[in-house]
C-alpha positions as CSV (number, residue, x, y, z in Angstrom):
1,M,20.6,16.7,-31.1
2,L,17.7,17.8,-33.2
3,K,16.0,21.0,-32.2
4,T,12.7,20.0,-30.6
5,S,10.4,22.3,-28.8
6,M,9.2,21.4,-25.3
7,N,5.6,21.3,-26.6
8,E,6.6,18.5,-29.0
9,F,8.1,16.5,-26.1
10,Y,4.9,17.1,-24.2
11,C,2.8,15.8,-27.1
12,V,4.9,12.7,-27.4
13,A,4.6,12.0,-23.6
14,Q,0.8,12.4,-23.9
15,D,0.6,10.1,-26.9
16,V,2.6,7.3,-25.2
17,L,0.3,7.3,-22.1
18,G,-2.8,7.8,-24.2
19,L,-2.0,4.8,-26.5
20,A,-1.4,2.6,-23.4
21,S,-4.6,3.7,-21.8
22,D,-6.7,3.2,-24.9
23,S,-5.2,-0.2,-25.6
24,I,-6.1,-1.4,-22.1
25,K,-9.6,0.1,-22.3
26,K,-10.3,-1.6,-25.7
27,A,-9.0,-5.0,-24.4
28,A,-11.3,-4.7,-21.4
29,Q,-14.2,-4.0,-23.7
30,K,-13.4,-7.1,-25.8
31,L,-13.0,-9.4,-22.7
32,D,-16.2,-11.4,-22.1
33,E,-17.5,-13.4,-19.2
34,Q,-16.8,-16.7,-21.0
35,T,-13.1,-15.9,-21.4
36,V,-12.9,-14.9,-17.7
37,A,-14.5,-18.2,-16.8
38,L,-12.0,-20.1,-18.9
39,I,-9.1,-18.3,-17.1
40,V,-10.5,-19.1,-13.7
41,D,-11.1,-22.7,-14.7
42,Q,-7.5,-22.9,-16.0
43,L,-6.1,-21.5,-12.7
44,D,-8.4,-23.6,-10.6
45,G,-7.3,-26.8,-12.4
46,L,-3.7,-25.8,-12.0
47,K,-4.1,-25.3,-8.3
48,Q,-5.9,-28.7,-8.0
49,R,-3.1,-30.4,-9.8
50,G,-0.5,-28.7,-7.7
51,G,1.4,-27.6,-10.8
52,N,3.5,-24.6,-11.8
53,L,2.4,-21.7,-13.9
54,I,5.2,-21.3,-16.3
55,F,5.9,-18.3,-18.4
56,C,7.8,-18.6,-21.7
57,G,8.9,-16.0,-24.2
58,V,11.9,-14.4,-26.0
59,G,13.3,-10.9,-25.8
60,K,10.9,-8.3,-24.4
61,S,8.2,-10.9,-24.1
62,G,10.6,-13.0,-22.0
63,L,11.2,-10.1,-19.6
64,L,7.4,-9.6,-19.2
65,G,7.2,-13.3,-18.5
66,E,9.8,-13.0,-15.7
67,S,7.9,-10.2,-14.2
68,L,4.5,-11.9,-14.3
69,S,6.0,-15.1,-12.9
70,A,7.2,-13.1,-9.9
71,T,3.8,-11.6,-9.4
72,F,2.1,-15.0,-9.3
73,A,4.7,-16.4,-7.0
74,S,4.1,-13.4,-4.6
75,L,0.4,-14.4,-4.6
76,G,1.2,-18.0,-3.6
77,L,1.0,-19.8,-6.9
78,K,4.2,-21.8,-7.8
79,S,5.5,-20.1,-10.9
80,F,8.8,-19.6,-12.8
81,F,10.1,-18.4,-16.2
82,L,11.3,-20.8,-18.8
83,H,13.4,-19.6,-21.7
84,P,12.5,-21.6,-24.8
85,I,16.1,-22.1,-26.0
86,E,17.3,-23.2,-22.5
87,A,14.3,-25.5,-22.4
88,L,15.4,-27.2,-25.6
89,H,18.8,-27.7,-24.0
90,G,17.9,-29.3,-20.7
91,D,15.5,-27.0,-18.8
92,L,12.5,-28.9,-20.2
93,G,13.1,-31.3,-17.3
94,R,11.6,-28.7,-15.0
95,V,8.2,-29.0,-16.7
96,G,5.7,-31.6,-15.7
97,P,2.3,-32.8,-17.1
98,E,0.6,-31.0,-14.2
99,D,1.8,-27.6,-15.2
100,S,0.2,-24.8,-17.3
101,I,2.3,-22.7,-19.6
102,V,1.8,-19.1,-20.7
103,L,3.3,-18.3,-24.1
104,L,4.1,-14.6,-24.7
105,S,4.6,-13.4,-28.3
106,K,3.7,-10.1,-29.9
107,S,3.7,-11.7,-33.4
108,G,2.3,-15.0,-32.3
109,A,5.0,-16.6,-34.5
110,T,8.1,-16.5,-32.4
111,E,10.3,-19.3,-33.9
112,E,11.9,-20.4,-30.6
113,V,8.5,-20.8,-28.9
114,L,7.0,-22.7,-31.8
115,K,9.9,-25.2,-31.8
116,L,9.4,-25.8,-28.1
117,I,5.6,-26.4,-28.1
118,G,5.8,-29.9,-29.7
119,H,8.2,-31.0,-26.9
120,L,6.1,-29.8,-23.9
121,P,4.7,-32.6,-21.7
122,V,1.3,-30.9,-21.4
123,N,-1.8,-30.9,-23.6
124,E,-2.9,-27.9,-25.6
125,A,-5.7,-27.2,-23.0
126,Q,-2.9,-26.2,-20.6
127,L,-1.3,-23.7,-22.9
128,I,-2.3,-20.0,-22.6
129,G,-1.4,-17.6,-25.3
130,L,-0.8,-13.9,-24.6
131,V,-0.3,-12.9,-28.2
132,G,-0.7,-9.9,-30.5
133,D,-2.4,-12.0,-33.2
134,V,-5.2,-14.4,-32.2
135,N,-5.0,-16.2,-35.6
136,S,-1.2,-16.8,-35.3
137,P,0.5,-20.2,-35.2
138,I,1.1,-20.0,-31.5
139,A,-2.5,-19.0,-30.8
140,K,-3.7,-22.0,-32.7
141,K,-1.7,-24.3,-30.4
142,C,-3.2,-22.9,-27.2
143,G,-6.4,-23.9,-25.4
144,L,-6.9,-20.3,-24.1
145,V,-5.9,-17.2,-26.0
146,L,-5.9,-13.7,-24.7
147,D,-5.9,-10.9,-27.3
148,C,-3.0,-8.5,-26.7
149,S,-3.2,-6.8,-30.1
150,V,-2.7,-3.1,-30.5
151,P,-3.3,-0.8,-33.5
152,K,0.2,0.7,-33.2
153,E,3.2,1.0,-30.8
154,A,4.0,4.2,-28.9
155,C,7.5,3.9,-30.4
156,L,8.0,6.7,-32.9
157,N,8.9,4.2,-35.6
158,N,6.1,1.8,-34.6
159,Q,8.7,-0.9,-33.9
160,A,9.9,-1.2,-30.3
161,P,7.3,-3.1,-28.1
162,T,5.8,-0.4,-26.0
163,T,2.0,-0.3,-26.1
164,S,1.9,-4.0,-26.8
165,S,4.1,-4.7,-23.8
166,T,2.0,-2.6,-21.5
167,L,-1.1,-4.5,-22.6
168,A,0.5,-7.9,-22.3
169,L,1.6,-7.0,-18.7
170,A,-1.9,-5.8,-17.9
171,M,-3.4,-9.0,-19.2
172,G,-1.0,-11.0,-17.0
173,H,-1.9,-8.9,-14.0
174,M,-5.6,-9.4,-14.7
175,M,-5.0,-13.2,-14.5
176,A,-3.0,-12.8,-11.3
177,I,-5.8,-10.8,-9.6
178,L,-8.4,-13.4,-10.7
179,F,-6.2,-16.0,-9.0
180,Q,-6.0,-13.9,-5.9
181,K,-9.8,-13.5,-5.9
182,M,-10.3,-17.2,-6.5
183,V,-8.2,-18.3,-3.5
184,G,-9.4,-15.5,-1.3
185,L,-5.8,-14.4,-0.5
186,S,-5.8,-12.1,2.6
187,R,-3.3,-9.3,3.4
188,E,-1.7,-11.6,6.0
189,G,-1.4,-14.4,3.4
190,F,0.2,-12.1,1.0
191,A,2.6,-10.9,3.7
192,S,3.7,-14.4,4.4
193,N,5.4,-14.4,0.9
194,H,7.1,-11.1,1.7
195,P,8.7,-11.6,5.2
196,G,11.8,-9.5,4.5
197,G,10.2,-6.4,3.1
198,M,8.3,-3.5,4.6
199,L,5.1,-5.1,3.4
200,G,5.7,-8.2,5.5
201,K,6.8,-6.2,8.4
202,S,3.8,-4.0,8.4
203,L,1.4,-6.9,8.4
204,K,3.3,-9.5,10.5
205,M,5.6,-7.8,12.9
206,K,4.1,-7.5,16.4
207,V,4.6,-5.1,19.2
208,K,6.3,-7.8,21.2
209,D,9.0,-8.1,18.5
210,L,10.1,-4.5,19.0
211,M,9.1,-3.6,22.6
212,V,11.5,-3.0,25.5
213,A,10.7,-5.7,28.0
214,K,9.7,-4.9,31.5
215,D,12.9,-6.0,33.1
216,K,14.8,-3.3,31.1
217,C,12.3,-0.5,31.8
218,P,12.7,2.2,34.5
219,I,10.1,1.5,37.2
220,L,9.2,3.4,40.5
221,N,6.3,3.6,42.9
222,E,4.1,6.7,43.1
223,N,5.6,7.8,46.4
224,K,9.0,8.4,44.9
225,T,9.9,12.0,43.8
226,L,10.8,13.6,40.5
227,Y,14.4,13.4,41.7
228,D,14.2,9.6,41.8
229,A,12.5,9.6,38.4
230,I,15.3,11.7,36.8
231,F,17.9,9.4,38.3
232,E,16.1,6.2,37.2
233,M,15.3,7.5,33.6
234,S,19.0,8.5,33.2
235,N,20.1,4.9,34.0
236,S,17.5,3.6,31.5
237,P,17.0,6.3,28.9
238,L,13.9,5.2,27.1
239,G,12.0,8.4,27.4
240,G,9.4,7.1,29.9
241,L,9.0,5.5,33.3
242,A,6.4,3.1,34.6
243,I,4.9,3.7,38.0
244,M,3.8,0.6,39.8
245,E,2.7,-0.7,43.2
246,G,3.9,-4.3,43.3
247,A,2.5,-5.9,40.2
248,D,-0.1,-3.2,39.7
249,F,0.5,-0.6,37.0
250,K,-0.5,2.8,38.2
251,G,0.5,5.1,35.4
252,M,3.6,6.6,33.8
253,I,5.6,9.8,33.2
254,V,7.6,10.9,30.2
255,E,10.3,13.4,29.7
256,G,7.9,16.1,28.8
257,D,6.2,15.8,32.2
258,I,9.5,16.5,33.9
259,R,10.1,19.7,31.9
260,R,6.6,20.9,32.5
261,T,6.9,20.3,36.2
262,F,10.1,22.4,36.4
263,V,8.4,25.1,34.4
264,S,5.5,25.3,36.8
265,K,7.3,24.7,40.1
266,G,10.8,25.9,39.6
267,E,13.5,24.5,41.9
268,S,10.9,22.8,44.2
269,A,9.9,20.5,41.4
270,I,12.6,18.1,42.3
271,K,10.8,17.0,45.4
272,T,7.4,16.5,43.7
273,P,5.8,13.1,44.4
274,L,5.3,11.1,41.2
275,S,1.6,10.6,42.2
276,E,1.1,14.3,41.4
277,I,2.4,14.4,37.9
278,M,1.9,10.8,36.5
279,N,-0.6,10.0,33.8
280,K,-3.0,7.5,35.4
281,N,-4.7,6.6,32.1
282,P,-2.2,6.4,29.3
283,V,-2.8,5.2,25.9
284,F,-1.5,1.6,25.6
285,V,-1.1,-1.3,23.2
286,G,-1.0,-5.1,23.6
287,P,2.1,-7.3,22.9
288,N,0.2,-9.1,20.1
289,D,-1.0,-5.9,18.4
290,S,0.7,-5.2,15.1
291,A,3.6,-2.8,15.1
292,L,1.8,-0.9,12.4
293,K,-1.2,-0.4,14.8
294,A,1.2,0.9,17.4
295,L,2.6,3.4,15.0
296,K,-0.9,4.6,14.0
297,I,-1.9,5.0,17.7
298,M,1.3,7.0,18.4
299,E,1.1,9.3,15.4
300,N,-2.6,9.8,14.6
301,R,-3.2,12.4,17.4
302,N,-2.8,16.1,17.9
303,R,0.3,15.6,20.0
304,P,2.2,12.5,18.7
305,L,3.5,10.1,21.3
306,N,7.1,8.9,21.5
307,I,6.5,6.0,23.9
308,V,3.5,4.0,25.1
309,P,3.2,1.2,27.6
310,V,2.5,-2.4,26.5
311,M,-0.2,-4.1,28.6
312,E,-1.2,-7.7,28.7
313,K,-4.4,-8.5,30.7
314,D,-3.9,-5.3,32.8
315,H,-0.2,-6.3,33.5
316,F,2.6,-4.0,32.4
317,V,5.0,-6.0,30.2
318,G,7.1,-3.2,28.6
319,F,7.3,-0.1,26.4
320,I,7.2,0.4,22.7
321,R,9.0,3.5,21.3
322,L,8.4,5.5,18.1
323,H,12.2,5.5,17.7
324,D,12.3,1.7,17.4
325,L,9.4,1.6,14.9
326,L,11.2,4.2,12.7
327,K,14.5,2.4,13.0
328,E,12.8,-0.8,11.8
329,G,11.7,1.1,8.7
330,F,8.1,1.9,9.4
331,T,7.1,5.2,7.9
332,T,5.3,8.0,9.7
333,S,4.1,11.5,8.8
334,S,5.2,12.7,12.3
335,V,8.6,14.1,12.9
336,A,10.7,11.9,15.1
337,S,12.5,14.9,16.7
338,R,9.3,16.3,18.2
339,P,9.6,16.6,22.0
340,G,8.2,13.9,24.2
341,Q,4.6,14.3,25.0
342,S,2.6,13.2,28.1
343,L,0.2,10.3,27.3
C-alpha cells in the first residue's frame, strides 16, 4: 500500500463530494422551464396512455436504470428495467406502443442501445435520453434529451462513472418528483405501495390493528380495592386496568399508581378503594387513529406513557401499549424500560 497521509485522503473525499455537488448545481442552472414542461407532458401522456416507463442501459447505466425504475414504481407509475441485449432476444415483447423509454448512456453511443432503438415499437417522441453528450447518436434519436454531461469524473483516473452516475441519478429523481407533483401523490398513497415496510406501517397501521380488545383487558368497578386490582392485573398483565360502571368508563389505574399508593399508605394501601387512586381523565386514542399518532401521544410528554385506553364514542374498547408499538417496529426516543406512569 502506498504511503498516503490522512490529509490526502481527506482532500480526495472532499473532491468527490464537491464534484458531485457542482455537477448537480450546474445541471440545475442549465435546466429551463421549457424542458421541465416537456418532461411533464411526456409523463402526463404516458399516464393517459396507461403505459410503462421503461429504463434501458448497459453496465453502470443499467444499474441506475434499475434504481430509477424502482423509484417510479414506488410512486405509482408502472415501470421496469429492460436490458438491451435481453430485449433483442425476446424481452422486446414486454414493450408496447403506449410505453415511454428512458435510454441511459454516458457516452450517448452505447452500441447495444443503438441496436435496440430501431426495433422499439414506439415513436421517437416517446424516447427520453439521459446522456453525457447531447449531440451523440442516442440523443439524436430521442424526442427529449436531458444533459447529464460532467467536466470530469471523481475517479482518480477520470474513468469510472462516478460524478456522471450521480448526476444521471439526480436527473432521474427530478423526473420522478415531477411525476409525484403532477399526480398529487399523498403520503397515504405512497404508503399503499409500501405495505410491508416501516413506511407503510407508520402511515397505514391503525390503533385497532395493535390494541388489546376490551374482552381481554382487566376491568373492575370503582368500589373494588387495590387488592382486587392487583389480583386482576396479575391475571391479565397489561400494565393497566380499566375502571367501569356497567358500560360507562370511569377511569383507569396503572402499575405506577399501585406503587405510589403503597409508598404513601404502607400496609393499609391494600384496602384502598380504586375510586381514590384512579385517573378519571386519562389521555386516550381512538381505534381509527394511526398507530404512529398513538406513539407520539405516548412519548411526547414529560413522563412517557406505557399504556393508554382506546375510546370509541365515549365507549372503552381496549388498551394500546407502547410495548406493542415497539414490537411492531415503530421507533421512539423514549426508553421502553421506564417505569409505568399514571395517565
